[in-house]
Phi, psi and omega in degrees: 000129178286156186292139182288139175270122194249007183254158171291143182266100183261078186220158180298337175292345185265051178277156178249141188303325181288355177264355188246147166235162176304316180305321184297328187255009186254151174230129177268128172292131173284165176305320180295323183287322175299312176302323183290323180293325176292324175299314180299318178299318179294325175297312183300314185286330177292318183280347183069028182289118174299152185303313180304342182256007172277098182256185183296332175294316179291329185271356180299146178199136180305329181276352185246330194298315182286311181301328183281333173294322182291320175299311183303316176294329172292321177296316183276335185226352179265230182282340183085010177215132175222131171258117177263129187246142176107014170301137187278071186282332182276347184261001187224162172287163176301322175301312184288323175300316180300321183287321176298316179299312176300318179296324181296311179293333178300342173289335180263328184189188179260123180295140178241157185292143188256357178196169182296345177265002168087025182296123174263321172247097188290135175266103182271100179202162181283109177255018182287117171302143179306132173081003179252162182281148179291147175299160177286336177284106185306331186287351178253019177237181172246009184288166176294138168250130176285160177304131186204172170247163178255206188238020173249172177274326170231137183242131175244143180218118181248138174269120172258321171220138179271159179289167175295325180201147174085201177078031175286147179258137173240149176221151176214139179281123180294327181288325173295317177303315181301314186298313187294319179290328177295327181273320190269324184224063177297339180297334184273346186299326174297330176290325182289323179288329174295304178087196184217162182283155180234143178271138178267359167053039176078003182258008181274158175295160184301333181266011177247145179291158184287327179246138182304129178285012178223163170285139172255118187287144172291310172243143177221159186222129173232101177055044175088354176270096181276135177238163177232144169216129188203115171218091192297321182296325181287324176296326182292318181292328180291319175300317176307309185285338173277353184071030181249166175238139171300145172280158177304322180294319177299317181292321178301318181290323180292316181291324179292322179291316181296319180295318178296316175304312181300315179300328185259006185282156171246129189244146178202176177234123173283134173257166183308134181088003180249137179227139172262139168239128188239146160283099189292345180275350180231351187231128180265154179221162179204178182208135172285161173302149177227159175249124188265169178282160178280327185284127182305318180296342182258353185302144184302136181217121169248152176241129185245136171245137165246125186235135165263121192289155181289322187207165174065035181288139174297128177293142182216158178284154187293334182298338180282354170272078192303319186267000177049050184294158173299145178065012177072016180288158177277184178080208180232110181301145172300138178230112182305133176086353177255153183242167171304152187311126183276174188300336177297340180263001178284137193216136168295122182302340184268026182315126174056029181294313181298311183299323180291330178281000000 
């Protein structure tokens, strides 16, 4: 267990939701920058460069390099959240938009796999067949997703098409949550620093256990750099398969974290052509349930990036590498024959609440 950080974090990343507006965290692409993205796209398509080979060198452009360095600085040392507006999603095919988005993210880091099937650019859309249960992976469903973190150092989410209704995005600063809990519930901090076991939901290599053999801390501290990791549903399914019940104190800690995060969250709605970039080690995100369109060509579509940054990475404890991937990469390494977590791994985050009480 890492040593608990016991001072209030007085940094820009420790923001409270009622202090932010969408305008404050947004950057608008200029016409010159949009044209530069299209120039990069034209180079990529002319050379026939596969998406996985579109790196920072391929994506460089004089109109993009400096502005994207400034955005990266805000992600890593500012608030840890930036909304970039003005991607030309209506003028290009989804495939072309994906290439431009990938090239944009390549300025920040290297894309990592998001599931056992090797998705590099995740399509966040409802893939549930009619009459069947939703997958345990929330990004393939339309249901509400509670505040959580993902598995990259930087997470990007671009809106290509919005839903008919709903689908609002929520964000919360893990460092603001840390400050609030340190003041209101210091008795629970050792539990957060101890953490919980996590389920790998069938996406791990054959020689890895399904459940982490160690606790994954909610808060961790490396030389004063506090990070957050929290996905309550995955911890709950680990408890189920281990045959364990939460103690009253553990449930108190989980409920208190959830409620505190909700109180401190910032909510907005991404429109077509807007993309959020988050420092995933300090910022949680969520989504409200949405109602989709009937027409396939209009259905809600978001594109997701998980990035390991090129430089200036926030130091983190090894327990945050949930899947223990080769070469220490984030995300979920591809595993032949395996699929994203199926419905059997879907779990009510409130697992055994009544039994434990």
